[in-house]
C-alpha positions in Angstrom: 74.5 10.5 -2.1 72.0 7.7 -1.9 73.5 4.4 -1.1 73.4 2.1 -4.0 73.3 4.6 -6.9 75.3 3.3 -9.8 75.8 -0.1 -8.2 74.2 -3.4 -9.2 71.8 -4.1 -6.3 69.7 -7.2 -6.0 67.0 -7.9 -3.4 66.8 -11.5 -2.2 64.5 -13.3 0.1 62.6 -16.6 0.5 61.2 -16.4 -3.0 64.5 -16.7 -4.8 65.6 -20.3 -4.8 68.2 -22.0 -7.0 69.5 -25.6 -7.2 70.7 -25.8 -3.6 67.4 -24.7 -2.2 69.1 -22.0 -0.2 67.6 -18.5 -0.6 70.0 -16.3 -2.6 72.5 -19.2 -3.3 74.4 -18.4 -6.4 73.5 -14.7 -6.4 77.0 -13.9 -7.4 76.6 -15.5 -10.8 74.1 -12.7 -11.6 77.2 -10.4 -11.4 75.5 -8.0 -8.9 77.8 -6.1 -6.5 75.5 -6.4 -3.6 72.2 -7.8 -2.4 69.9 -6.7 0.4 68.4 -9.4 2.6 65.0 -8.9 4.3 65.2 -9.8 8.0 61.6 -11.0 7.9 62.4 -13.4 5.1 65.2 -15.1 7.1 63.1 -16.5 9.9 59.3 -17.3 10.0 57.1 -15.0 12.1 57.2 -16.1 15.7 60.3 -18.2 15.1 63.2 -17.6 17.5 66.2 -15.8 16.1 68.4 -18.8 16.9 69.7 -20.1 13.7 69.4 -16.8 11.8 73.2 -16.4 11.7 73.6 -19.9 10.4 71.2 -19.2 7.6 72.9 -16.0 6.7 76.3 -17.7 6.8 75.0 -20.2 4.1 74.0 -17.3 1.9 77.4 -15.6 2.4 79.3 -18.8 1.7 77.3 -19.3 -1.5 78.1 -15.8 -2.7 81.8 -15.0 -2.4 82.6 -11.5 -3.5 79.0 -10.2 -3.0 78.5 -7.5 -0.4 75.2 -7.5 1.5 72.8 -5.3 3.2 70.1 -6.1 5.7 66.7 -4.5 5.9 64.3 -4.9 8.9 61.5 -4.8 6.3 58.0 -4.5 8.0 56.5 -6.9 5.5 55.4 -9.7 5.6 56.0 -9.0 9.3 58.3 -6.7 11.2 61.4 -8.5 12.6 63.6 -6.3 14.7 67.0 -8.0 14.9 68.8 -8.5 18.1 71.9 -6.4 18.8 73.9 -9.7 18.8 72.7 -10.6 15.3 73.5 -7.1 14.0 77.0 -7.3 15.6 77.6 -10.7 14.1 76.6 -9.5 10.6 78.8 -6.4 10.9 81.8 -8.5 12.0 81.6 -10.7 8.9 82.8 -7.6 7.0 80.4 -8.7 4.2 77.5 -6.3 5.2 77.8 -2.7 4.1 74.2 -1.5 4.7 71.7 -1.9 7.5 68.2 -0.3 7.2 67.3 0.2 10.8 63.5 0.4 11.4 63.1 0.4 15.2 62.6 4.2 15.4 64.4 3.9 18.7 67.4 6.3 18.8 69.0 4.5 21.8 68.9 1.2 19.9 70.2 2.9 16.8 73.2 4.2 18.8 73.9 0.6 20.1 73.8 -0.7 16.5 76.2 2.0 15.3 78.5 1.1 18.2 78.5 -2.7 17.4 79.2 -2.0 13.7 82.0 0.5 14.3 85.2 -0.5 12.5 83.4 -2.6 9.9 82.1 -1.8 6.4 78.5 -1.8 7.7 76.8 1.6 7.8 73.5 2.0 9.7 70.7 3.9 8.0 67.6 5.2 9.7 64.3 4.3 8.0 62.3 7.1 9.5 62.6 10.9 9.0 60.9 11.6 12.3 64.1 10.6 14.2 66.6 11.6 11.5 68.3 14.5 13.3 68.6 12.7 16.6 69.9 9.5 14.9 72.5 11.5 13.0 73.8 12.8 16.3 74.4 9.2 17.5 76.3 8.2 14.4 73.7 6.9 11.9 75.0 7.4 8.4 71.8 8.8 6.8 68.2 8.1 5.9 66.9 5.2 3.8 63.2 5.8 3.5 60.5 6.7 1.0 60.8 10.4 1.8 64.2 10.6 0.1 62.3 10.1 -3.3 59.9 12.9 -2.5 62.0 15.5 -0.7 65.7 14.7 -1.4 66.9 18.2 -0.6 65.2 18.1 2.9 67.0 14.8 3.7 70.4 15.8 2.1 70.8 19.0 4.1 70.9 17.5 7.6 72.9 14.4 6.4 75.5 16.7 4.8 76.1 18.5 8.1 73.1 20.7 8.8 72.7 19.1 12.2 72.1 22.2 14.3 68.9 23.4 16.0 67.6 24.4 12.6 67.4 20.8 11.5 64.5 20.2 13.9 62.4 22.5 11.8 62.1 19.7 9.2 
């Protein structure tokens, strides 16, 4: 199962502004079930992560009833979120999806740990570390290869996590 299938998903970032001037403010009036925020669109390149949670809180407050995801999108620049920010987002209980793009299995394990017991599921963006990331608790893969070879991604995610998985 691919996350989001059959759900109303919106993607929001700096480009979507409404009356309040806040990115994604009023997204709920569009009647989407969830929206995915781009980490790179929440802070300018080179800008400290301080203030990121405040900006996200404004978006959450402006959209009661809307669930969110977060994507460490590499464009317009690649922002890898701190573990503290990931934990804060998870503990809001409003985030259900995290597209993790560090390609670092140790960091993925830490992110799985800090989101445990919350609705947020961590998804790996890269197939090259899929099997190892599944072993540390990542929920699956969210990457372009799912569209090309869905059966090769579904098999290890469905439990084919033995030594044969490394043949992918």
